[in-house]
TORKOL-4160 file (C-alpha; in steps of 0.2 Angstrom, whole numbers, padded with zeros to 4 digits, m for minus):
404
<pt num="1" X="0669" Y="0590" Z="0519"/>
<pt num="2" X="0655" Y="0599" Z="0512"/>
<pt num="3" X="0662" Y="0617" Z="0515"/>
<pt num="4" X="0670" Y="0628" Z="0501"/>
<pt num="5" X="0689" Y="0626" Z="0501"/>
<pt num="6" X="0698" Y="0639" Z="0511"/>
<pt num="7" X="0715" Y="0646" Z="0509"/>
<pt num="8" X="0722" Y="0634" Z="0521"/>
<pt num="9" X="0714" Y="0619" Z="0515"/>
<pt num="10" X="0724" Y="0606" Z="0506"/>
<pt num="11" X="0724" Y="0606" Z="0487"/>
<pt num="12" X="0711" Y="0593" Z="0481"/>
<pt num="13" X="0719" Y="0578" Z="0472"/>
<pt num="14" X="0711" Y="0582" Z="0456"/>
<pt num="15" X="0713" Y="0600" Z="0457"/>
<pt num="16" X="0718" Y="0607" Z="0439"/>
<pt num="17" X="0709" Y="0593" Z="0430"/>
<pt num="18" X="0695" Y="0600" Z="0418"/>
<pt num="19" X="0681" Y="0589" Z="0413"/>
<pt num="20" X="0668" Y="0593" Z="0400"/>
<pt num="21" X="0652" Y="0583" Z="0405"/>
<pt num="22" X="0641" Y="0581" Z="0389"/>
<pt num="23" X="0632" Y="0566" Z="0395"/>
<pt num="24" X="0614" Y="0563" Z="0402"/>
<pt num="25" X="0605" Y="0550" Z="0412"/>
<pt num="26" X="0615" Y="0544" Z="0422"/>
<pt num="27" X="0631" Y="0534" Z="0421"/>
<pt num="28" X="0641" Y="0548" Z="0412"/>
<pt num="29" X="0635" Y="0562" Z="0423"/>
<pt num="30" X="0638" Y="0553" Z="0439"/>
<pt num="31" X="0656" Y="0548" Z="0434"/>
<pt num="32" X="0659" Y="0567" Z="0431"/>
<pt num="33" X="0651" Y="0570" Z="0448"/>
<pt num="34" X="0663" Y="0558" Z="0456"/>
<pt num="35" X="0678" Y="0567" Z="0448"/>
<pt num="36" X="0671" Y="0584" Z="0453"/>
<pt num="37" X="0670" Y="0578" Z="0471"/>
<pt num="38" X="0688" Y="0577" Z="0472"/>
<pt num="39" X="0693" Y="0594" Z="0465"/>
<pt num="40" X="0691" Y="0592" Z="0446"/>
<pt num="41" X="0683" Y="0607" Z="0437"/>
<pt num="42" X="0668" Y="0600" Z="0429"/>
<pt num="43" X="0659" Y="0610" Z="0416"/>
<pt num="44" X="0641" Y="0603" Z="0412"/>
<pt num="45" X="0636" Y="0606" Z="0394"/>
<pt num="46" X="0617" Y="0605" Z="0391"/>
<pt num="47" X="0607" Y="0609" Z="0376"/>
<pt num="48" X="0599" Y="0627" Z="0377"/>
<pt num="49" X="0581" Y="0621" Z="0375"/>
<pt num="50" X="0583" Y="0603" Z="0382"/>
<pt num="51" X="0591" Y="0602" Z="0398"/>
<pt num="52" X="0598" Y="0586" Z="0406"/>
<pt num="53" X="0582" Y="0576" Z="0409"/>
<pt num="54" X="0588" Y="0572" Z="0427"/>
<pt num="55" X="0583" Y="0590" Z="0431"/>
<pt num="56" X="0565" Y="0584" Z="0430"/>
<pt num="57" X="0567" Y="0566" Z="0436"/>
<pt num="58" X="0559" Y="0561" Z="0453"/>
<pt num="59" X="0552" Y="0572" Z="0466"/>
<pt num="60" X="0554" Y="0591" Z="0466"/>
<pt num="61" X="0552" Y="0605" Z="0479"/>
<pt num="62" X="0546" Y="0622" Z="0474"/>
<pt num="63" X="0549" Y="0617" Z="0456"/>
<pt num="64" X="0567" Y="0612" Z="0459"/>
<pt num="65" X="0572" Y="0595" Z="0454"/>
<pt num="66" X="0581" Y="0586" Z="0469"/>
<pt num="67" X="0590" Y="0573" Z="0459"/>
<pt num="68" X="0599" Y="0586" Z="0449"/>
<pt num="69" X="0604" Y="0594" Z="0465"/>
<pt num="70" X="0615" Y="0579" Z="0469"/>
<pt num="71" X="0620" Y="0574" Z="0451"/>
<pt num="72" X="0624" Y="0592" Z="0447"/>
<pt num="73" X="0634" Y="0596" Z="0462"/>
<pt num="74" X="0652" Y="0603" Z="0460"/>
<pt num="75" X="0648" Y="0607" Z="0441"/>
<pt num="76" X="0648" Y="0623" Z="0432"/>
<pt num="77" X="0633" Y="0623" Z="0420"/>
<pt num="78" X="0633" Y="0630" Z="0402"/>
<pt num="79" X="0622" Y="0628" Z="0387"/>
<pt num="80" X="0628" Y="0624" Z="0369"/>
<pt num="81" X="0619" Y="0617" Z="0354"/>
<pt num="82" X="0633" Y="0605" Z="0347"/>
<pt num="83" X="0623" Y="0603" Z="0331"/>
<pt num="84" X="0626" Y="0621" Z="0326"/>
<pt num="85" X="0642" Y="0627" Z="0319"/>
<pt num="86" X="0644" Y="0640" Z="0333"/>
<pt num="87" X="0641" Y="0626" Z="0346"/>
<pt num="88" X="0653" Y="0614" Z="0338"/>
<pt num="89" X="0667" Y="0627" Z="0336"/>
<pt num="90" X="0665" Y="0633" Z="0354"/>
<pt num="91" X="0665" Y="0615" Z="0361"/>
<pt num="92" X="0682" Y="0612" Z="0351"/>
<pt num="93" X="0689" Y="0628" Z="0359"/>
<pt num="94" X="0683" Y="0621" Z="0376"/>
<pt num="95" X="0690" Y="0604" Z="0373"/>
<pt num="96" X="0707" Y="0612" Z="0369"/>
<pt num="97" X="0708" Y="0618" Z="0387"/>
<pt num="98" X="0701" Y="0602" Z="0395"/>
<pt num="99" X="0708" Y="0585" Z="0400"/>
<pt num="100" X="0692" Y="0574" Z="0399"/>
<pt num="101" X="0676" Y="0574" Z="0389"/>
<pt num="102" X="0662" Y="0562" Z="0395"/>
<pt num="103" X="0648" Y="0559" Z="0383"/>
<pt num="104" X="0634" Y="0546" Z="0381"/>
<pt num="105" X="0626" Y="0550" Z="0364"/>
<pt num="106" X="0623" Y="0535" Z="0353"/>
<pt num="107" X="0638" Y="0530" Z="0343"/>
<pt num="108" X="0640" Y="0541" Z="0327"/>
<pt num="109" X="0631" Y="0556" Z="0335"/>
<pt num="110" X="0647" Y="0566" Z="0339"/>
<pt num="111" X="0654" Y="0561" Z="0322"/>
<pt num="112" X="0638" Y="0568" Z="0313"/>
<pt num="113" X="0642" Y="0585" Z="0322"/>
<pt num="114" X="0660" Y="0585" Z="0317"/>
<pt num="115" X="0665" Y="0582" Z="0335"/>
<pt num="116" X="0672" Y="0564" Z="0333"/>
<pt num="117" X="0689" Y="0558" Z="0340"/>
<pt num="118" X="0699" Y="0564" Z="0325"/>
<pt num="119" X="0692" Y="0582" Z="0328"/>
<pt num="120" X="0693" Y="0582" Z="0347"/>
<pt num="121" X="0711" Y="0574" Z="0347"/>
<pt num="122" X="0717" Y="0586" Z="0334"/>
<pt num="123" X="0711" Y="0601" Z="0345"/>
<pt num="124" X="0719" Y="0593" Z="0360"/>
<pt num="125" X="0731" Y="0578" Z="0358"/>
<pt num="126" X="0731" Y="0575" Z="0377"/>
<pt num="127" X="0712" Y="0574" Z="0379"/>
<pt num="128" X="0704" Y="0558" Z="0386"/>
<pt num="129" X="0687" Y="0555" Z="0378"/>
<pt num="130" X="0675" Y="0544" Z="0389"/>
<pt num="131" X="0661" Y="0537" Z="0378"/>
<pt num="132" X="0648" Y="0529" Z="0389"/>
<pt num="133" X="0634" Y="0519" Z="0380"/>
<pt num="134" X="0623" Y="0504" Z="0384"/>
<pt num="135" X="0632" Y="0492" Z="0372"/>
<pt num="136" X="0648" Y="0500" Z="0367"/>
<pt num="137" X="0655" Y="0508" Z="0351"/>
<pt num="138" X="0654" Y="0493" Z="0340"/>
<pt num="139" X="0645" Y="0476" Z="0338"/>
<pt num="140" X="0628" Y="0471" Z="0333"/>
<pt num="141" X="0619" Y="0481" Z="0346"/>
<pt num="142" X="0630" Y="0497" Z="0346"/>
<pt num="143" X="0617" Y="0508" Z="0338"/>
<pt num="144" X="0602" Y="0503" Z="0348"/>
<pt num="145" X="0595" Y="0514" Z="0361"/>
<pt num="146" X="0598" Y="0508" Z="0379"/>
<pt num="147" X="0598" Y="0511" Z="0397"/>
<pt num="148" X="0604" Y="0503" Z="0413"/>
<pt num="149" X="0588" Y="0493" Z="0415"/>
<pt num="150" X="0594" Y="0483" Z="0399"/>
<pt num="151" X="0611" Y="0480" Z="0407"/>
<pt num="152" X="0602" Y="0473" Z="0423"/>
<pt num="153" X="0592" Y="0461" Z="0412"/>
<pt num="154" X="0606" Y="0456" Z="0400"/>
<pt num="155" X="0620" Y="0453" Z="0412"/>
<pt num="156" X="0611" Y="0440" Z="0422"/>
<pt num="157" X="0608" Y="0451" Z="0437"/>
<pt num="158" X="0589" Y="0451" Z="0435"/>
<pt num="159" X="0589" Y="0432" Z="0432"/>
<pt num="160" X="0598" Y="0430" Z="0449"/>
<pt num="161" X="0587" Y="0442" Z="0459"/>
<pt num="162" X="0570" Y="0437" Z="0467"/>
<pt num="163" X="0562" Y="0422" Z="0474"/>
<pt num="164" X="0564" Y="0405" Z="0465"/>
<pt num="165" X="0546" Y="0404" Z="0459"/>
<pt num="166" X="0544" Y="0423" Z="0456"/>
<pt num="167" X="0548" Y="0433" Z="0441"/>
<pt num="168" X="0566" Y="0440" Z="0438"/>
<pt num="169" X="0567" Y="0456" Z="0448"/>
<pt num="170" X="0574" Y="0473" Z="0442"/>
<pt num="171" X="0581" Y="0485" Z="0455"/>
<pt num="172" X="0571" Y="0501" Z="0459"/>
<pt num="173" X="0585" Y="0513" Z="0456"/>
<pt num="174" X="0599" Y="0515" Z="0443"/>
<pt num="175" X="0610" Y="0501" Z="0449"/>
<pt num="176" X="0619" Y="0497" Z="0432"/>
<pt num="177" X="0621" Y="0516" Z="0429"/>
<pt num="178" X="0629" Y="0518" Z="0446"/>
<pt num="179" X="0641" Y="0504" Z="0443"/>
<pt num="180" X="0645" Y="0510" Z="0426"/>
<pt num="181" X="0649" Y="0527" Z="0433"/>
<pt num="182" X="0661" Y="0520" Z="0446"/>
<pt num="183" X="0669" Y="0510" Z="0432"/>
<pt num="184" X="0670" Y="0526" Z="0421"/>
<pt num="185" X="0678" Y="0537" Z="0434"/>
<pt num="186" X="0691" Y="0523" Z="0436"/>
<pt num="187" X="0694" Y="0521" Z="0418"/>
<pt num="188" X="0696" Y="0540" Z="0416"/>
<pt num="189" X="0709" Y="0541" Z="0430"/>
<pt num="190" X="0718" Y="0525" Z="0422"/>
<pt num="191" X="0719" Y="0534" Z="0405"/>
<pt num="192" X="0725" Y="0550" Z="0413"/>
<pt num="193" X="0739" Y="0539" Z="0422"/>
<pt num="194" X="0744" Y="0532" Z="0405"/>
<pt num="195" X="0745" Y="0550" Z="0398"/>
<pt num="196" X="0758" Y="0553" Z="0410"/>
<pt num="197" X="0769" Y="0540" Z="0401"/>
<pt num="198" X="0764" Y="0543" Z="0383"/>
<pt num="199" X="0760" Y="0562" Z="0383"/>
<pt num="200" X="0744" Y="0558" Z="0373"/>
<pt num="201" X="0726" Y="0555" Z="0377"/>
<pt num="202" X="0714" Y="0541" Z="0371"/>
<pt num="203" X="0696" Y="0535" Z="0370"/>
<pt num="204" X="0688" Y="0526" Z="0384"/>
<pt num="205" X="0674" Y="0514" Z="0377"/>
<pt num="206" X="0662" Y="0510" Z="0392"/>
<pt num="207" X="0648" Y="0499" Z="0388"/>
<pt num="208" X="0636" Y="0499" Z="0403"/>
<pt num="209" X="0632" Y="0480" Z="0400"/>
<pt num="210" X="0650" Y="0476" Z="0405"/>
<pt num="211" X="0653" Y="0483" Z="0423"/>
<pt num="212" X="0636" Y="0475" Z="0428"/>
<pt num="213" X="0642" Y="0458" Z="0423"/>
<pt num="214" X="0659" Y="0461" Z="0431"/>
<pt num="215" X="0651" Y="0463" Z="0448"/>
<pt num="216" X="0641" Y="0447" Z="0447"/>
<pt num="217" X="0656" Y="0436" Z="0452"/>
<pt num="218" X="0662" Y="0421" Z="0443"/>
<pt num="219" X="0646" Y="0417" Z="0434"/>
<pt num="220" X="0655" Y="0415" Z="0417"/>
<pt num="221" X="0669" Y="0404" Z="0424"/>
<pt num="222" X="0657" Y="0393" Z="0433"/>
<pt num="223" X="0647" Y="0390" Z="0417"/>
<pt num="224" X="0663" Y="0388" Z="0406"/>
<pt num="225" X="0671" Y="0375" Z="0418"/>
<pt num="226" X="0656" Y="0366" Z="0425"/>
<pt num="227" X="0641" Y="0371" Z="0415"/>
<pt num="228" X="0634" Y="0378" Z="0431"/>
<pt num="229" X="0620" Y="0391" Z="0430"/>
<pt num="230" X="0616" Y="0399" Z="0447"/>
<pt num="231" X="0597" Y="0401" Z="0450"/>
<pt num="232" X="0587" Y="0413" Z="0460"/>
<pt num="233" X="0587" Y="0409" Z="0478"/>
<pt num="234" X="0578" Y="0424" Z="0485"/>
<pt num="235" X="0588" Y="0431" Z="0501"/>
<pt num="236" X="0597" Y="0414" Z="0503"/>
<pt num="237" X="0614" Y="0411" Z="0496"/>
<pt num="238" X="0620" Y="0395" Z="0487"/>
<pt num="239" X="0637" Y="0397" Z="0496"/>
<pt num="240" X="0632" Y="0399" Z="0515"/>
<pt num="241" X="0618" Y="0397" Z="0527"/>
<pt num="242" X="0610" Y="0404" Z="0537"/>
<pt num="243" X="0609" Y="0419" Z="0526"/>
<pt num="244" X="0592" Y="0428" Z="0525"/>
<pt num="245" X="0581" Y="0442" Z="0531"/>
<pt num="246" X="0571" Y="0438" Z="0547"/>
<pt num="247" X="0556" Y="0447" Z="0555"/>
<pt num="248" X="0557" Y="0452" Z="0573"/>
<pt num="249" X="0544" Y="0452" Z="0587"/>
<pt num="250" X="0540" Y="0470" Z="0584"/>
<pt num="251" X="0538" Y="0469" Z="0565"/>
<pt num="252" X="0555" Y="0475" Z="0560"/>
<pt num="253" X="0567" Y="0465" Z="0549"/>
<pt num="254" X="0585" Y="0460" Z="0551"/>
<pt num="255" X="0598" Y="0453" Z="0539"/>
<pt num="256" X="0610" Y="0439" Z="0544"/>
<pt num="257" X="0625" Y="0433" Z="0535"/>
<pt num="258" X="0637" Y="0419" Z="0539"/>
<pt num="259" X="0650" Y="0419" Z="0526"/>
<pt num="260" X="0663" Y="0414" Z="0538"/>
<pt num="261" X="0662" Y="0397" Z="0547"/>
<pt num="262" X="0666" Y="0404" Z="0564"/>
<pt num="263" X="0652" Y="0416" Z="0562"/>
<pt num="264" X="0640" Y="0402" Z="0557"/>
<pt num="265" X="0645" Y="0393" Z="0573"/>
<pt num="266" X="0642" Y="0408" Z="0584"/>
<pt num="267" X="0625" Y="0411" Z="0577"/>
<pt num="268" X="0619" Y="0393" Z="0580"/>
<pt num="269" X="0626" Y="0394" Z="0598"/>
<pt num="270" X="0617" Y="0411" Z="0601"/>
<pt num="271" X="0600" Y="0404" Z="0595"/>
<pt num="272" X="0601" Y="0389" Z="0606"/>
<pt num="273" X="0605" Y="0376" Z="0593"/>
<pt num="274" X="0624" Y="0372" Z="0596"/>
<pt num="275" X="0621" Y="0353" Z="0591"/>
<pt num="276" X="0619" Y="0358" Z="0573"/>
<pt num="277" X="0637" Y="0364" Z="0572"/>
<pt num="278" X="0642" Y="0345" Z="0575"/>
<pt num="279" X="0633" Y="0339" Z="0560"/>
<pt num="280" X="0645" Y="0334" Z="0546"/>
<pt num="281" X="0636" Y="0345" Z="0533"/>
<pt num="282" X="0639" Y="0360" Z="0544"/>
<pt num="283" X="0657" Y="0360" Z="0540"/>
<pt num="284" X="0656" Y="0370" Z="0524"/>
<pt num="285" X="0645" Y="0385" Z="0517"/>
<pt num="286" X="0639" Y="0375" Z="0502"/>
<pt num="287" X="0634" Y="0360" Z="0513"/>
<pt num="288" X="0625" Y="0372" Z="0525"/>
<pt num="289" X="0616" Y="0380" Z="0511"/>
<pt num="290" X="0609" Y="0363" Z="0507"/>
<pt num="291" X="0601" Y="0363" Z="0524"/>
<pt num="292" X="0595" Y="0381" Z="0524"/>
<pt num="293" X="0577" Y="0376" Z="0528"/>
<pt num="294" X="0582" Y="0369" Z="0545"/>
<pt num="295" X="0595" Y="0383" Z="0549"/>
<pt num="296" X="0582" Y="0397" Z="0544"/>
<pt num="297" X="0569" Y="0389" Z="0555"/>
<pt num="298" X="0581" Y="0389" Z="0570"/>
<pt num="299" X="0587" Y="0407" Z="0567"/>
<pt num="300" X="0570" Y="0413" Z="0562"/>
<pt num="301" X="0561" Y="0407" Z="0577"/>
<pt num="302" X="0573" Y="0414" Z="0589"/>
<pt num="303" X="0573" Y="0431" Z="0581"/>
<pt num="304" X="0554" Y="0431" Z="0580"/>
<pt num="305" X="0553" Y="0430" Z="0599"/>
<pt num="306" X="0563" Y="0445" Z="0602"/>
<pt num="307" X="0562" Y="0464" Z="0597"/>
<pt num="308" X="0574" Y="0471" Z="0584"/>
<pt num="309" X="0584" Y="0480" Z="0598"/>
<pt num="310" X="0586" Y="0464" Z="0608"/>
<pt num="311" X="0591" Y="0454" Z="0593"/>
<pt num="312" X="0604" Y="0467" Z="0587"/>
<pt num="313" X="0611" Y="0468" Z="0605"/>
<pt num="314" X="0613" Y="0449" Z="0607"/>
<pt num="315" X="0621" Y="0447" Z="0590"/>
<pt num="316" X="0633" Y="0461" Z="0593"/>
<pt num="317" X="0638" Y="0453" Z="0610"/>
<pt num="318" X="0640" Y="0436" Z="0601"/>
<pt num="319" X="0651" Y="0444" Z="0588"/>
<pt num="320" X="0639" Y="0438" Z="0574"/>
<pt num="321" X="0636" Y="0447" Z="0558"/>
<pt num="322" X="0619" Y="0456" Z="0558"/>
<pt num="323" X="0611" Y="0472" Z="0551"/>
<pt num="324" X="0594" Y="0480" Z="0552"/>
<pt num="325" X="0585" Y="0482" Z="0536"/>
<pt num="326" X="0584" Y="0500" Z="0535"/>
<pt num="327" X="0575" Y="0513" Z="0524"/>
<pt num="328" X="0581" Y="0531" Z="0521"/>
<pt num="329" X="0572" Y="0537" Z="0537"/>
<pt num="330" X="0583" Y="0524" Z="0547"/>
<pt num="331" X="0599" Y="0529" Z="0537"/>
<pt num="332" X="0597" Y="0547" Z="0543"/>
<pt num="333" X="0597" Y="0541" Z="0561"/>
<pt num="334" X="0609" Y="0527" Z="0561"/>
<pt num="335" X="0624" Y="0531" Z="0572"/>
<pt num="336" X="0637" Y="0524" Z="0561"/>
<pt num="337" X="0631" Y="0534" Z="0546"/>
<pt num="338" X="0631" Y="0549" Z="0558"/>
<pt num="339" X="0648" Y="0546" Z="0563"/>
<pt num="340" X="0654" Y="0545" Z="0545"/>
<pt num="341" X="0644" Y="0560" Z="0540"/>
<pt num="342" X="0638" Y="0549" Z="0525"/>
<pt num="343" X="0623" Y="0560" Z="0523"/>
<pt num="344" X="0630" Y="0578" Z="0524"/>
<pt num="345" X="0622" Y="0595" Z="0523"/>
<pt num="346" X="0625" Y="0607" Z="0509"/>
<pt num="347" X="0621" Y="0625" Z="0508"/>
<pt num="348" X="0610" Y="0628" Z="0493"/>
<pt num="349" X="0604" Y="0646" Z="0487"/>
<pt num="350" X="0588" Y="0638" Z="0480"/>
<pt num="351" X="0582" Y="0627" Z="0495"/>
<pt num="352" X="0593" Y="0631" Z="0509"/>
<pt num="353" X="0601" Y="0617" Z="0519"/>
<pt num="354" X="0601" Y="0602" Z="0509"/>
<pt num="355" X="0605" Y="0584" Z="0514"/>
<pt num="356" X="0613" Y="0572" Z="0502"/>
<pt num="357" X="0626" Y="0558" Z="0501"/>
<pt num="358" X="0644" Y="0564" Z="0505"/>
<pt num="359" X="0659" Y="0560" Z="0494"/>
<pt num="360" X="0662" Y="0542" Z="0490"/>
<pt num="361" X="0677" Y="0539" Z="0502"/>
<pt num="362" X="0688" Y="0548" Z="0514"/>
<pt num="363" X="0706" Y="0553" Z="0510"/>
<pt num="364" X="0717" Y="0557" Z="0526"/>
<pt num="365" X="0727" Y="0571" Z="0518"/>
<pt num="366" X="0717" Y="0578" Z="0503"/>
<pt num="367" X="0699" Y="0575" Z="0506"/>
<pt num="368" X="0685" Y="0578" Z="0494"/>
<pt num="369" X="0671" Y="0591" Z="0496"/>
<pt num="370" X="0654" Y="0596" Z="0490"/>
<pt num="371" X="0657" Y="0614" Z="0486"/>
<pt num="372" X="0639" Y="0617" Z="0479"/>
<pt num="373" X="0624" Y="0608" Z="0474"/>
<pt num="374" X="0617" Y="0607" Z="0456"/>
<pt num="375" X="0616" Y="0624" Z="0448"/>
<pt num="376" X="0603" Y="0631" Z="0437"/>
<pt num="377" X="0602" Y="0628" Z="0418"/>
<pt num="378" X="0616" Y="0637" Z="0410"/>
<pt num="379" X="0620" Y="0647" Z="0425"/>
<pt num="380" X="0639" Y="0649" Z="0421"/>
<pt num="381" X="0638" Y="0650" Z="0402"/>
<pt num="382" X="0644" Y="0668" Z="0401"/>
<pt num="383" X="0657" Y="0666" Z="0414"/>
<pt num="384" X="0665" Y="0650" Z="0406"/>
<pt num="385" X="0665" Y="0657" Z="0389"/>
<pt num="386" X="0672" Y="0674" Z="0394"/>
<pt num="387" X="0686" Y="0664" Z="0403"/>
<pt num="388" X="0689" Y="0655" Z="0387"/>
<pt num="389" X="0692" Y="0672" Z="0378"/>
<pt num="390" X="0676" Y="0675" Z="0370"/>
<pt num="391" X="0671" Y="0694" Z="0369"/>
<pt num="392" X="0654" Y="0699" Z="0373"/>
<pt num="393" X="0650" Y="0702" Z="0355"/>
<pt num="394" X="0655" Y="0684" Z="0351"/>
<pt num="395" X="0644" Y="0677" Z="0365"/>
<pt num="396" X="0630" Y="0688" Z="0359"/>
<pt num="397" X="0632" Y="0681" Z="0341"/>
<pt num="398" X="0631" Y="0663" Z="0347"/>
<pt num="399" X="0615" Y="0667" Z="0356"/>
<pt num="400" X="0608" Y="0675" Z="0340"/>
<pt num="401" X="0613" Y="0659" Z="0331"/>
<pt num="402" X="0604" Y="0648" Z="0344"/>
<pt num="403" X="0620" Y="0640" Z="0349"/>
<pt num="404" X="0618" Y="0645" Z="0367"/>
């Protein structure tokens, strides 16, 4: 799945789709990556002097940013200063050849440069413009700066996460951005499907605060109908028990879930407490959750007396749901991830063999592929603009202007 496409390989499902990625940090670019993984031609447009900040985010090797190698995969990279006349005109020429533009500037920025929806759709009536911002294109917060962290706080996620008496907890990675990226790629494909019926494109208004709220379950409906506000429960669940992380004899951690009644019964039989399944309160997940102390003690004591491998083997034999709490080192060795090739190897001219997450899902007939890792800043500028029909003199003039 990570090899370059060969003549006999099936045509990727998004082959022929051209995407202009104008976005930075992280939801918009990741959405473009997901489209590129399944064959879209993604052209990453960066400022000539201020590259996408993800190139410098996180650890680097030999001066090469590793996050960019993942986020920039399957993208051709060009430079354009959209605030300059030459950059604006070149972007409009590119937009005329594209299917999708993804941007995440603050509302009004593209308009300030003469690149708003009226200008883009005039250049290409079939264009889909995906606008990814923290708060959306309208409303009292629309012009505020924002990042995924604010969505994690505003949506209710942080309020639900952490131990009951501890502070609200934010994730140590871009959770809201990643969820918004999934939603944006879905929205773009939905708009493209609509284009098949209408013949025209449209604007996708993606507010990062909304997909984050969407994945939190029926919180708004519970509050609307019952006035119920879910509180922090740590690793426990308000809907079933036992559900927690437990430490094994050799100092490892495992996670147990009993969302199904039959699994809860198997767990209690396994840990030597079958009598608890006869209790009237054991009949539903919510009632079991009210007795989480007793159930956690039973499960925790049994697990604490055994090594991780012993616990995992016993749960598997009992057909009870369990997983080891793994860090990235464990992920690299996990036999299921290895079988799925979830972390695959990509050949990279800068770093040699490079491990990264594979494409998001498997298609039986037209699989996705990682054709290359993130490329250098502006590496494809001349090639893309030459394909667009610009003569060497025109490209030189743009460089003189500072537009490239």
